[in-house]
PDB file of N, CA, C and O in Angstrom:
ATOM      1  N   MET A   1       0.821  -1.187   0.000  1.00  0.00           N
ATOM      2  CA  MET A   1       0.000   0.000   0.000  1.00  0.00           C
ATOM      3  C   MET A   1       0.867   1.253   0.000  1.00  0.00           C
ATOM      4  O   MET A   1       0.513   2.249  -0.631  1.00  0.00           O
ATOM      5  N   SER A   2       1.992   1.215   0.697  1.00  0.00           N
ATOM      6  CA  SER A   2       2.850   2.388   0.722  1.00  0.00           C
ATOM      7  C   SER A   2       3.416   2.665  -0.658  1.00  0.00           C
ATOM      8  O   SER A   2       3.701   3.821  -0.971  1.00  0.00           O
ATOM      9  N   GLN A   3       3.587   1.662  -1.486  1.00  0.00           N
ATOM     10  CA  GLN A   3       4.038   1.869  -2.865  1.00  0.00           C
ATOM     11  C   GLN A   3       2.979   2.655  -3.645  1.00  0.00           C
ATOM     12  O   GLN A   3       3.323   3.514  -4.456  1.00  0.00           O
ATOM     13  N   THR A   4       1.720   2.373  -3.411  1.00  0.00           N
ATOM     14  CA  THR A   4       0.638   3.066  -4.096  1.00  0.00           C
ATOM     15  C   THR A   4       0.601   4.540  -3.670  1.00  0.00           C
ATOM     16  O   THR A   4       0.421   5.425  -4.506  1.00  0.00           O
ATOM     17  N   VAL A   5       0.768   4.792  -2.404  1.00  0.00           N
ATOM     18  CA  VAL A   5       0.785   6.173  -1.918  1.00  0.00           C
ATOM     19  C   VAL A   5       1.969   6.915  -2.514  1.00  0.00           C
ATOM     20  O   VAL A   5       1.844   8.072  -2.915  1.00  0.00           O
ATOM     21  N   MET A   6       3.114   6.254  -2.572  1.00  0.00           N
ATOM     22  CA  MET A   6       4.303   6.872  -3.164  1.00  0.00           C
ATOM     23  C   MET A   6       4.081   7.158  -4.647  1.00  0.00           C
ATOM     24  O   MET A   6       4.490   8.209  -5.141  1.00  0.00           O
ATOM     25  N   GLU A   7       3.442   6.239  -5.357  1.00  0.00           N
ATOM     26  CA  GLU A   7       3.181   6.444  -6.788  1.00  0.00           C
ATOM     27  C   GLU A   7       2.227   7.609  -7.001  1.00  0.00           C
ATOM     28  O   GLU A   7       2.429   8.432  -7.893  1.00  0.00           O
ATOM     29  N   ARG A   8       1.171   7.674  -6.165  1.00  0.00           N
ATOM     30  CA  ARG A   8       0.223   8.783  -6.301  1.00  0.00           C
ATOM     31  C   ARG A   8       0.890  10.121  -5.986  1.00  0.00           C
ATOM     32  O   ARG A   8       0.636  11.123  -6.654  1.00  0.00           O
ATOM     33  N   THR A   9       1.735  10.124  -4.976  1.00  0.00           N
ATOM     34  CA  THR A   9       2.454  11.348  -4.633  1.00  0.00           C
ATOM     35  C   THR A   9       3.369  11.772  -5.770  1.00  0.00           C
ATOM     36  O   THR A   9       3.437  12.953  -6.112  1.00  0.00           O
ATOM     37  N   ALA A  10       4.072  10.808  -6.355  1.00  0.00           N
ATOM     38  CA  ALA A  10       4.953  11.115  -7.480  1.00  0.00           C
ATOM     39  C   ALA A  10       4.147  11.615  -8.673  1.00  0.00           C
ATOM     40  O   ALA A  10       4.572  12.542  -9.364  1.00  0.00           O
ATOM     41  N   ASP A  11       2.985  11.006  -8.921  1.00  0.00           N
ATOM     42  CA  ASP A  11       2.129  11.459 -10.024  1.00  0.00           C
ATOM     43  C   ASP A  11       1.618  12.879  -9.785  1.00  0.00           C
ATOM     44  O   ASP A  11       1.576  13.699 -10.702  1.00  0.00           O
ATOM     45  N   ASN A  12       1.232  13.156  -8.537  1.00  0.00           N
ATOM     46  CA  ASN A  12       0.751  14.509  -8.216  1.00  0.00           C
ATOM     47  C   ASN A  12       1.857  15.540  -8.372  1.00  0.00           C
ATOM     48  O   ASN A  12       1.628  16.639  -8.877  1.00  0.00           O
ATOM     49  N   ILE A  13       3.046  15.183  -7.940  1.00  0.00           N
ATOM     50  CA  ILE A  13       4.176  16.100  -8.084  1.00  0.00           C
ATOM     51  C   ILE A  13       4.491  16.332  -9.556  1.00  0.00           C
ATOM     52  O   ILE A  13       4.761  17.460  -9.967  1.00  0.00           O
ATOM     53  N   ALA A  14       4.456  15.273 -10.342  1.00  0.00           N
ATOM     54  CA  ALA A  14       4.725  15.412 -11.778  1.00  0.00           C
ATOM     55  C   ALA A  14       3.665  16.275 -12.455  1.00  0.00           C
ATOM     56  O   ALA A  14       3.992  17.116 -13.291  1.00  0.00           O
ATOM     57  N   GLU A  15       2.403  16.073 -12.099  1.00  0.00           N
ATOM     58  CA  GLU A  15       1.318  16.870 -12.686  1.00  0.00           C
ATOM     59  C   GLU A  15       1.446  18.340 -12.272  1.00  0.00           C
ATOM     60  O   GLU A  15       1.240  19.232 -13.095  1.00  0.00           O
ATOM     61  N   SER A  16       1.781  18.596 -11.013  1.00  0.00           N
ATOM     62  CA  SER A  16       1.958  19.971 -10.547  1.00  0.00           C
ATOM     63  C   SER A  16       3.122  20.644 -11.272  1.00  0.00           C
ATOM     64  O   SER A  16       3.036  21.814 -11.645  1.00  0.00           O
ATOM     65  N   ALA A  17       4.194  19.910 -11.466  1.00  0.00           N
ATOM     66  CA  ALA A  17       5.339  20.463 -12.189  1.00  0.00           C
ATOM     67  C   ALA A  17       4.977  20.771 -13.632  1.00  0.00           C
ATOM     68  O   ALA A  17       5.407  21.783 -14.184  1.00  0.00           O
ATOM     69  N   HIS A  18       4.180  19.891 -14.246  1.00  0.00           N
ATOM     70  CA  HIS A  18       3.757  20.120 -15.632  1.00  0.00           C
ATOM     71  C   HIS A  18       2.867  21.365 -15.735  1.00  0.00           C
ATOM     72  O   HIS A  18       3.024  22.168 -16.655  1.00  0.00           O
ATOM     73  N   GLN A  19       1.934  21.521 -14.790  1.00  0.00           N
ATOM     74  CA  GLN A  19       1.067  22.708 -14.788  1.00  0.00           C
ATOM     75  C   GLN A  19       1.868  23.978 -14.536  1.00  0.00           C
ATOM     76  O   GLN A  19       1.608  25.012 -15.151  1.00  0.00           O
ATOM     77  N   ALA A  20       2.830  23.903 -13.642  1.00  0.00           N
ATOM     78  CA  ALA A  20       3.672  25.072 -13.376  1.00  0.00           C
ATOM     79  C   ALA A  20       4.488  25.436 -14.612  1.00  0.00           C
ATOM     80  O   ALA A  20       4.684  26.615 -14.906  1.00  0.00           O
ATOM     81  N   SER A  21       4.958  24.435 -15.324  1.00  0.00           N
ATOM     82  CA  SER A  21       5.722  24.680 -16.548  1.00  0.00           C
ATOM     83  C   SER A  21       4.866  25.355 -17.609  1.00  0.00           C
ATOM     84  O   SER A  21       5.313  26.285 -18.281  1.00  0.00           O
ATOM     85  N   ARG A  22       3.621  24.877 -17.757  1.00  0.00           N
ATOM     86  CA  ARG A  22       2.711  25.506 -18.733  1.00  0.00           C
ATOM     87  C   ARG A  22       2.386  26.937 -18.342  1.00  0.00           C
ATOM     88  O   ARG A  22       2.329  27.821 -19.198  1.00  0.00           O
ATOM     89  N   ALA A  23       2.170  27.171 -17.045  1.00  0.00           N
ATOM     90  CA  ALA A  23       1.867  28.531 -16.576  1.00  0.00           C
ATOM     91  C   ALA A  23       3.054  29.459 -16.810  1.00  0.00           C
ATOM     92  O   ALA A  23       2.888  30.607 -17.224  1.00  0.00           O
ATOM     93  N   THR A  24       4.248  28.950 -16.539  1.00  0.00           N
ATOM     94  CA  THR A  24       5.448  29.747 -16.769  1.00  0.00           C
ATOM     95  C   THR A  24       5.606  30.080 -18.244  1.00  0.00           C
ATOM     96  O   THR A  24       5.981  31.200 -18.592  1.00  0.00           O
ATOM     97  N   GLY A  25       5.324  29.120 -19.110  1.00  0.00           N
ATOM     98  CA  GLY A  25       5.389  29.363 -20.553  1.00  0.00           C
ATOM     99  C   GLY A  25       4.380  30.413 -20.992  1.00  0.00           C
ATOM    100  O   GLY A  25       4.686  31.261 -21.830  1.00  0.00           O
ATOM    101  N   ALA A  26       3.174  30.358 -20.428  1.00  0.00           N
ATOM    102  CA  ALA A  26       2.144  31.346 -20.772  1.00  0.00           C
ATOM    103  C   ALA A  26       2.559  32.742 -20.319  1.00  0.00           C
ATOM    104  O   ALA A  26       2.339  33.724 -21.029  1.00  0.00           O
ATOM    105  N   ILE A  27       3.156  32.826 -19.141  1.00  0.00           N
ATOM    106  CA  ILE A  27       3.622  34.127 -18.644  1.00  0.00           C
ATOM    107  C   ILE A  27       4.733  34.666 -19.529  1.00  0.00           C
ATOM    108  O   ILE A  27       4.766  35.856 -19.841  1.00  0.00           O
ATOM    109  N   ALA A  28       5.641  33.790 -19.932  1.00  0.00           N
ATOM    110  CA  ALA A  28       6.733  34.222 -20.814  1.00  0.00           C
ATOM    111  C   ALA A  28       6.189  34.722 -22.147  1.00  0.00           C
ATOM    112  O   ALA A  28       6.673  35.721 -22.679  1.00  0.00           O
ATOM    113  N   ASP A  29       5.179  34.031 -22.694  1.00  0.00           N
ATOM    114  CA  ASP A  29       4.568  34.485 -23.948  1.00  0.00           C
ATOM    115  C   ASP A  29       3.900  35.841 -23.778  1.00  0.00           C
ATOM    116  O   ASP A  29       3.995  36.700 -24.654  1.00  0.00           O
ATOM    117  N   ALA A  30       3.222  36.033 -22.646  1.00  0.00           N
ATOM    118  CA  ALA A  30       2.565  37.319 -22.398  1.00  0.00           C
ATOM    119  C   ALA A  30       3.592  38.438 -22.277  1.00  0.00           C
ATOM    120  O   ALA A  30       3.369  39.544 -22.770  1.00  0.00           O
ATOM    121  N   ILE A  31       4.704  38.159 -21.628  1.00  0.00           N
ATOM    122  CA  ILE A  31       5.754  39.171 -21.498  1.00  0.00           C
ATOM    123  C   ILE A  31       6.343  39.503 -22.865  1.00  0.00           C
ATOM    124  O   ILE A  31       6.587  40.671 -23.167  1.00  0.00           O
ATOM    125  N   GLU A  32       6.570  38.490 -23.689  1.00  0.00           N
ATOM    126  CA  GLU A  32       7.084  38.731 -25.047  1.00  0.00           C
ATOM    127  C   GLU A  32       6.124  39.594 -25.849  1.00  0.00           C
ATOM    128  O   GLU A  32       6.545  40.516 -26.549  1.00  0.00           O
ATOM    129  N   ASP A  33       4.823  39.293 -25.748  1.00  0.00           N
ATOM    130  CA  ASP A  33       3.829  40.102 -26.454  1.00  0.00           C
ATOM    131  C   ASP A  33       3.849  41.537 -25.958  1.00  0.00           C
ATOM    132  O   ASP A  33       3.760  42.471 -26.754  1.00  0.00           O
ATOM    133  N   GLY A  34       3.965  41.718 -24.641  1.00  0.00           N
ATOM    134  CA  GLY A  34       4.010  43.062 -24.076  1.00  0.00           C
ATOM    135  C   GLY A  34       5.228  43.836 -24.541  1.00  0.00           C
ATOM    136  O   GLY A  34       5.137  45.027 -24.841  1.00  0.00           O
ATOM    137  N   VAL A  35       6.366  43.164 -24.602  1.00  0.00           N
ATOM    138  CA  VAL A  35       7.585  43.821 -25.079  1.00  0.00           C
ATOM    139  C   VAL A  35       7.418  44.239 -26.532  1.00  0.00           C
ATOM    140  O   VAL A  35       7.851  45.324 -26.920  1.00  0.00           O
ATOM    141  N   GLY A  36       6.797  43.389 -27.334  1.00  0.00           N
ATOM    142  CA  GLY A  36       6.559  43.737 -28.734  1.00  0.00           C
ATOM    143  C   GLY A  36       5.662  44.956 -28.868  1.00  0.00           C
ATOM    144  O   GLY A  36       5.914  45.828 -29.700  1.00  0.00           O
ATOM    145  N   VAL A  37       4.627  45.020 -28.057  1.00  0.00           N
ATOM    146  CA  VAL A  37       3.711  46.166 -28.097  1.00  0.00           C
ATOM    147  C   VAL A  37       4.435  47.438 -27.677  1.00  0.00           C
ATOM    148  O   VAL A  37       4.251  48.489 -28.291  1.00  0.00           O
ATOM    149  N   VAL A  38       5.251  47.350 -26.642  1.00  0.00           N
ATOM    150  CA  VAL A  38       5.987  48.532 -26.170  1.00  0.00           C
ATOM    151  C   VAL A  38       6.973  49.005 -27.232  1.00  0.00           C
ATOM    152  O   VAL A  38       7.103  50.206 -27.466  1.00  0.00           O
ATOM    153  N   ARG A  39       7.664  48.076 -27.872  1.00  0.00           N
ATOM    154  CA  ARG A  39       8.610  48.465 -28.933  1.00  0.00           C
ATOM    155  C   ARG A  39       7.881  49.149 -30.088  1.00  0.00           C
ATOM    156  O   ARG A  39       8.357  50.151 -30.623  1.00  0.00           O
ATOM    157  N   HIS A  40       6.734  48.608 -30.465  1.00  0.00           N
ATOM    158  CA  HIS A  40       5.970  49.206 -31.561  1.00  0.00           C
ATOM    159  C   HIS A  40       5.490  50.611 -31.183  1.00  0.00           C
ATOM    160  O   HIS A  40       5.566  51.534 -31.995  1.00  0.00           O
ATOM    161  N   ALA A  41       5.000  50.770 -29.960  1.00  0.00           N
ATOM    162  CA  ALA A  41       4.544  52.089 -29.505  1.00  0.00           C
ATOM    163  C   ALA A  41       5.701  53.075 -29.439  1.00  0.00           C
ATOM    164  O   ALA A  41       5.546  54.240 -29.804  1.00  0.00           O
ATOM    165  N   ALA A  42       6.856  52.617 -28.978  1.00  0.00           N
ATOM    166  CA  ALA A  42       8.022  53.501 -28.906  1.00  0.00           C
ATOM    167  C   ALA A  42       8.459  53.939 -30.295  1.00  0.00           C
ATOM    168  O   ALA A  42       8.821  55.099 -30.492  1.00  0.00           O
ATOM    169  N   LYS A  43       8.429  53.022 -31.265  1.00  0.00           N
ATOM    170  CA  LYS A  43       8.815  53.379 -32.628  1.00  0.00           C
ATOM    171  C   LYS A  43       7.830  54.379 -33.219  1.00  0.00           C
ATOM    172  O   LYS A  43       8.234  55.338 -33.876  1.00  0.00           O
ATOM    173  N   GLN A  44       6.533  54.156 -32.984  1.00  0.00           N
ATOM    174  CA  GLN A  44       5.537  55.088 -33.499  1.00  0.00           C
ATOM    175  C   GLN A  44       5.687  56.467 -32.869  1.00  0.00           C
ATOM    176  O   GLN A  44       5.594  57.478 -33.566  1.00  0.00           O
ATOM    177  N   SER A  45       5.918  56.521 -31.564  1.00  0.00           N
ATOM    178  CA  SER A  45       6.058  57.826 -30.919  1.00  0.00           C
ATOM    179  C   SER A  45       7.339  58.517 -31.363  1.00  0.00           C
ATOM    180  O   SER A  45       7.369  59.743 -31.474  1.00  0.00           O
ATOM    181  N   CYS A  46       8.384  57.763 -31.616  1.00  0.00           N
ATOM    182  CA  CYS A  46       9.626  58.348 -32.122  1.00  0.00           C
ATOM    183  C   CYS A  46       9.398  58.933 -33.512  1.00  0.00           C
ATOM    184  O   CYS A  46       9.848  60.039 -33.809  1.00  0.00           O
ATOM    185  N   ASP A  47       8.697  58.185 -34.362  1.00  0.00           N
ATOM    186  CA  ASP A  47       8.393  58.681 -35.704  1.00  0.00           C
ATOM    187  C   ASP A  47       7.512  59.928 -35.641  1.00  0.00           C
ATOM    188  O   ASP A  47       7.723  60.880 -36.392  1.00  0.00           O
ATOM    189  N   ALA A  48       6.530  59.920 -34.750  1.00  0.00           N
ATOM    190  CA  ALA A  48       5.645  61.084 -34.618  1.00  0.00           C
ATOM    191  C   ALA A  48       6.421  62.297 -34.112  1.00  0.00           C
ATOM    192  O   ALA A  48       6.205  63.410 -34.592  1.00  0.00           O
ATOM    193  N   GLY A  49       7.315  62.098 -33.155  1.00  0.00           N
ATOM    194  CA  GLY A  49       8.125  63.206 -32.656  1.00  0.00           C
ATOM    195  C   GLY A  49       9.037  63.778 -33.723  1.00  0.00           C
ATOM    196  O   GLY A  49       9.199  64.993 -33.830  1.00  0.00           O
ATOM    197  N   GLU A  50       9.632  62.894 -34.513  1.00  0.00           N
ATOM    198  CA  GLU A  50      10.501  63.354 -35.599  1.00  0.00           C
ATOM    199  C   GLU A  50       9.708  64.129 -36.644  1.00  0.00           C
ATOM    200  O   GLU A  50      10.173  65.152 -37.147  1.00  0.00           O
ATOM    201  N   GLU A  51       8.509  63.642 -36.971  1.00  0.00           N
ATOM    202  CA  GLU A  51       7.665  64.342 -37.935  1.00  0.00           C
ATOM    203  C   GLU A  51       7.245  65.707 -37.399  1.00  0.00           C
ATOM    204  O   GLU A  51       7.236  66.689 -38.141  1.00  0.00           O
ATOM    205  N   PHE A  52       6.897  65.774 -36.109  1.00  0.00           N
ATOM    206  CA  PHE A  52       6.521  67.050 -35.494  1.00  0.00           C
ATOM    207  C   PHE A  52       7.678  68.032 -35.542  1.00  0.00           C
ATOM    208  O   PHE A  52       7.482  69.206 -35.858  1.00  0.00           O
ATOM    209  N   LEU A  53       8.887  67.564 -35.231  1.00  0.00           N
ATOM    210  CA  LEU A  53      10.060  68.425 -35.263  1.00  0.00           C
ATOM    211  C   LEU A  53      10.332  68.944 -36.672  1.00  0.00           C
ATOM    212  O   LEU A  53      10.651  70.120 -36.847  1.00  0.00           O
ATOM    213  N   ASN A  54      10.210  68.078 -37.673  1.00  0.00           N
ATOM    214  CA  ASN A  54      10.425  68.505 -39.058  1.00  0.00           C
ATOM    215  C   ASN A  54       9.390  69.531 -39.498  1.00  0.00           C
ATOM    216  O   ASN A  54       9.728  70.526 -40.139  1.00  0.00           O
ATOM    217  N   GLU A  55       8.124  69.287 -39.152  1.00  0.00           N
ATOM    218  CA  GLU A  55       7.062  70.239 -39.524  1.00  0.00           C
ATOM    219  C   GLU A  55       7.279  71.587 -38.838  1.00  0.00           C
ATOM    220  O   GLU A  55       7.084  72.636 -39.451  1.00  0.00           O
ATOM    221  N   THR A  56       7.680  71.560 -37.576  1.00  0.00           N
ATOM    222  CA  THR A  56       7.927  72.800 -36.841  1.00  0.00           C
ATOM    223  C   THR A  56       9.087  73.573 -37.455  1.00  0.00           C
ATOM    224  O   THR A  56       9.022  74.793 -37.601  1.00  0.00           O
ATOM    225  N   THR A  57      10.139  72.861 -37.810  1.00  0.00           N
ATOM    226  CA  THR A  57      11.295  73.510 -38.436  1.00  0.00           C
ATOM    227  C   THR A  57      10.903  74.165 -39.751  1.00  0.00           C
ATOM    228  O   THR A  57      11.292  75.302 -40.018  1.00  0.00           O
ATOM    229  N   HIS A  58      10.144  73.464 -40.568  1.00  0.00           N
ATOM    230  CA  HIS A  58       9.704  74.039 -41.849  1.00  0.00           C
ATOM    231  C   HIS A  58       8.788  75.240 -41.637  1.00  0.00           C
ATOM    232  O   HIS A  58       8.885  76.231 -42.360  1.00  0.00           O
ATOM    233  N   ARG A  59       7.900  75.154 -40.648  1.00  0.00           N
ATOM    234  CA  ARG A  59       6.998  76.268 -40.379  1.00  0.00           C
ATOM    235  C   ARG A  59       7.776  77.490 -39.907  1.00  0.00           C
ATOM    236  O   ARG A  59       7.474  78.612 -40.313  1.00  0.00           O
ATOM    237  N   LEU A  60       8.784  77.279 -39.042  1.00  0.00           N
ATOM    238  CA  LEU A  60       9.596  78.399 -38.571  1.00  0.00           C
ATOM    239  C   LEU A  60      10.376  79.036 -39.715  1.00  0.00           C
ATOM    240  O   LEU A  60      10.551  80.255 -39.742  1.00  0.00           O
ATOM    241  N   HIS A  61      10.842  78.231 -40.651  1.00  0.00           N
ATOM    242  CA  HIS A  61      11.577  78.778 -41.799  1.00  0.00           C
ATOM    243  C   HIS A  61      10.649  79.563 -42.725  1.00  0.00           C
ATOM    244  O   HIS A  61      11.048  80.577 -43.296  1.00  0.00           O
ATOM    245  N   ARG A  62       9.415  79.092 -42.871  1.00  0.00           N
ATOM    246  CA  ARG A  62       8.473  79.804 -43.754  1.00  0.00           C
ATOM    247  C   ARG A  62       8.051  81.136 -43.158  1.00  0.00           C
ATOM    248  O   ARG A  62       7.854  82.101 -43.897  1.00  0.00           O
ATOM    249  N   HIS A  63       7.908  81.212 -41.846  1.00  0.00           N
ATOM    250  CA  HIS A  63       7.429  82.430 -41.181  1.00  0.00           C
ATOM    251  C   HIS A  63       8.542  82.990 -40.292  1.00  0.00           C
ATOM    252  O   HIS A  63       8.383  83.091 -39.076  1.00  0.00           O
ATOM    253  N   LEU A  64       9.644  83.345 -40.898  1.00  0.00           N
ATOM    254  CA  LEU A  64      10.834  83.755 -40.143  1.00  0.00           C
ATOM    255  C   LEU A  64      10.605  85.052 -39.364  1.00  0.00           C
ATOM    256  O   LEU A  64      10.994  85.142 -38.200  1.00  0.00           O
ATOM    257  N   ALA A  65       9.985  86.050 -39.980  1.00  0.00           N
ATOM    258  CA  ALA A  65       9.769  87.330 -39.295  1.00  0.00           C
ATOM    259  C   ALA A  65       8.866  87.141 -38.076  1.00  0.00           C
ATOM    260  O   ALA A  65       9.152  87.688 -37.011  1.00  0.00           O
ATOM    261  N   LEU A  66       7.808  86.395 -38.210  1.00  0.00           N
ATOM    262  CA  LEU A  66       6.901  86.141 -37.089  1.00  0.00           C
ATOM    263  C   LEU A  66       7.622  85.386 -35.970  1.00  0.00           C
ATOM    264  O   LEU A  66       7.389  85.642 -34.788  1.00  0.00           O
ATOM    265  N   THR A  67       8.493  84.461 -36.353  1.00  0.00           N
ATOM    266  CA  THR A  67       9.265  83.703 -35.361  1.00  0.00           C
ATOM    267  C   THR A  67      10.171  84.629 -34.558  1.00  0.00           C
ATOM    268  O   THR A  67      10.238  84.520 -33.334  1.00  0.00           O
ATOM    269  N   VAL A  68      10.863  85.531 -35.232  1.00  0.00           N
ATOM    270  CA  VAL A  68      11.775  86.447 -34.552  1.00  0.00           C
ATOM    271  C   VAL A  68      10.998  87.384 -33.633  1.00  0.00           C
ATOM    272  O   VAL A  68      11.409  87.601 -32.493  1.00  0.00           O
ATOM    273  N   VAL A  69       9.894  87.937 -34.098  1.00  0.00           N
ATOM    274  CA  VAL A  69       9.096  88.859 -33.289  1.00  0.00           C
ATOM    275  C   VAL A  69       8.516  88.144 -32.066  1.00  0.00           C
ATOM    276  O   VAL A  69       8.523  88.696 -30.966  1.00  0.00           O
ATOM    277  N   THR A  70       8.020  86.933 -32.253  1.00  0.00           N
ATOM    278  CA  THR A  70       7.447  86.173 -31.139  1.00  0.00           C
ATOM    279  C   THR A  70       8.513  85.827 -30.106  1.00  0.00           C
ATOM    280  O   THR A  70       8.272  85.928 -28.903  1.00  0.00           O
ATOM    281  N   THR A  71       9.675  85.424 -30.567  1.00  0.00           N
ATOM    282  CA  THR A  71      10.767  85.104 -29.649  1.00  0.00           C
ATOM    283  C   THR A  71      11.194  86.337 -28.866  1.00  0.00           C
ATOM    284  O   THR A  71      11.430  86.251 -27.661  1.00  0.00           O
ATOM    285  N   PHE A  72      11.297  87.483 -29.532  1.00  0.00           N
ATOM    286  CA  PHE A  72      11.662  88.730 -28.872  1.00  0.00           C
ATOM    287  C   PHE A  72      10.621  89.100 -27.817  1.00  0.00           C
ATOM    288  O   PHE A  72      10.976  89.491 -26.705  1.00  0.00           O
ATOM    289  N   ALA A  73       9.335  88.979 -28.161  1.00  0.00           N
ATOM    290  CA  ALA A  73       8.260  89.321 -27.219  1.00  0.00           C
ATOM    291  C   ALA A  73       8.277  88.370 -26.014  1.00  0.00           C
ATOM    292  O   ALA A  73       8.064  88.800 -24.880  1.00  0.00           O
ATOM    293  N   ALA A  74       8.527  87.093 -26.258  1.00  0.00           N
ATOM    294  CA  ALA A  74       8.586  86.139 -25.148  1.00  0.00           C
ATOM    295  C   ALA A  74       9.764  86.453 -24.235  1.00  0.00           C
ATOM    296  O   ALA A  74       9.644  86.338 -23.015  1.00  0.00           O
ATOM    297  N   GLY A  75      10.894  86.845 -24.801  1.00  0.00           N
ATOM    298  CA  GLY A  75      12.062  87.211 -24.004  1.00  0.00           C
ATOM    299  C   GLY A  75      11.815  88.440 -23.162  1.00  0.00           C
ATOM    300  O   GLY A  75      12.179  88.475 -21.986  1.00  0.00           O
ATOM    301  N   ILE A  76      11.200  89.446 -23.751  1.00  0.00           N
ATOM    302  CA  ILE A  76      10.891  90.679 -23.014  1.00  0.00           C
ATOM    303  C   ILE A  76       9.914  90.373 -21.874  1.00  0.00           C
ATOM    304  O   ILE A  76      10.087  90.869 -20.761  1.00  0.00           O
ATOM    305  N   THR A  77       8.897  89.563 -22.146  1.00  0.00           N
ATOM    306  CA  THR A  77       7.909  89.209 -21.118  1.00  0.00           C
ATOM    307  C   THR A  77       8.568  88.425 -19.982  1.00  0.00           C
ATOM    308  O   THR A  77       8.333  88.717 -18.809  1.00  0.00           O
ATOM    309  N   ALA A  78       9.385  87.439 -20.324  1.00  0.00           N
ATOM    310  CA  ALA A  78      10.074  86.653 -19.293  1.00  0.00           C
ATOM    311  C   ALA A  78      10.995  87.544 -18.468  1.00  0.00           C
ATOM    312  O   ALA A  78      11.057  87.409 -17.246  1.00  0.00           O
ATOM    313  N   GLY A  79      11.703  88.443 -19.118  1.00  0.00           N
ATOM    314  CA  GLY A  79      12.581  89.364 -18.396  1.00  0.00           C
ATOM    315  C   GLY A  79      11.805  90.272 -17.462  1.00  0.00           C
ATOM    316  O   GLY A  79      12.247  90.541 -16.345  1.00  0.00           O
ATOM    317  N   ALA A  80      10.638  90.750 -17.915  1.00  0.00           N
ATOM    318  CA  ALA A  80       9.814  91.611 -17.066  1.00  0.00           C
ATOM    319  C   ALA A  80       9.318  90.851 -15.845  1.00  0.00           C
ATOM    320  O   ALA A  80       9.333  91.392 -14.739  1.00  0.00           O
ATOM    321  N   PHE A  81       8.882  89.616 -16.019  1.00  0.00           N
ATOM    322  CA  PHE A  81       8.421  88.816 -14.885  1.00  0.00           C
ATOM    323  C   PHE A  81       9.556  88.516 -13.913  1.00  0.00           C
ATOM    324  O   PHE A  81       9.359  88.574 -12.699  1.00  0.00           O
ATOM    325  N   ILE A  82      10.712  88.203 -14.417  1.00  0.00           N
ATOM    326  CA  ILE A  82      11.856  87.922 -13.545  1.00  0.00           C
ATOM    327  C   ILE A  82      12.228  89.174 -12.751  1.00  0.00           C
ATOM    328  O   ILE A  82      12.478  89.106 -11.548  1.00  0.00           O
ATOM    329  N   GLY A  83      12.260  90.318 -13.438  1.00  0.00           N
ATOM    330  CA  GLY A  83      12.548  91.581 -12.755  1.00  0.00           C
ATOM    331  C   GLY A  83      11.513  91.901 -11.699  1.00  0.00           C
ATOM    332  O   GLY A  83      11.859  92.359 -10.610  1.00  0.00           O
ATOM    333  N   TRP A  84      10.253  91.667 -12.003  1.00  0.00           N
ATOM    334  CA  TRP A  84       9.177  91.952 -11.048  1.00  0.00           C
ATOM    335  C   TRP A  84       9.273  91.045  -9.837  1.00  0.00           C
ATOM    336  O   TRP A  84       9.088  91.503  -8.709  1.00  0.00           O
ATOM    337  N   PHE A  85       9.563  89.743 -10.049  1.00  0.00           N
ATOM    338  CA  PHE A  85       9.697  88.802  -8.932  1.00  0.00           C
ATOM    339  C   PHE A  85      10.893  89.163  -8.055  1.00  0.00           C
ATOM    340  O   PHE A  85      10.812  89.080  -6.829  1.00  0.00           O
ATOM    341  N   MET A  86      11.986  89.559  -8.668  1.00  0.00           N
ATOM    342  CA  MET A  86      13.174  89.939  -7.894  1.00  0.00           C
ATOM    343  C   MET A  86      12.910  91.223  -7.107  1.00  0.00           C
ATOM    344  O   MET A  86      13.420  91.377  -5.997  1.00  0.00           O
ATOM    345  N   LYS A  87      12.139  92.126  -7.653  1.00  0.00           N
ATOM    346  CA  LYS A  87      11.814  93.374  -6.975  1.00  0.00           C
ATOM    347  C   LYS A  87      10.933  93.104  -5.750  1.00  0.00           C
ATOM    348  O   LYS A  87      11.041  93.810  -4.747  1.00  0.00           O
ATOM    349  N   GLN A  88      10.073  92.101  -5.820  1.00  0.00           N
ATOM    350  CA  GLN A  88       9.169  91.754  -4.727  1.00  0.00           C
ATOM    351  C   GLN A  88       9.934  91.235  -3.519  1.00  0.00           C
ATOM    352  O   GLN A  88       9.493  91.431  -2.387  1.00  0.00           O
ATOM    353  N   ARG A  89      11.065  90.580  -3.732  1.00  0.00           N
ATOM    354  CA  ARG A  89      11.853  90.024  -2.623  1.00  0.00           C
ATOM    355  C   ARG A  89      12.607  91.146  -1.996  1.00  0.00           C
ATOM    356  O   ARG A  89      13.346  90.933  -1.035  1.00  0.00           O
TER     357      ARG A  89
END
């Protein structure tokens, strides 16, 4: 009878190991899929950022006078705020 108990225990251990192996494989597949999705999203966002930068550069070149005036106005405004904050202290 003890041989039967030992056999059942060995069978249960083998079945548990097999289920754990399948679960581990499923987790590994899910992680691989997630990595693929992240890589694809990163590539798309990189492409979108590069396209945005190129469009912005072309727009700034087309409207050069407006770019210079806007930059000058932003600098004057920032300088005025910095001066005002320093005066308050």
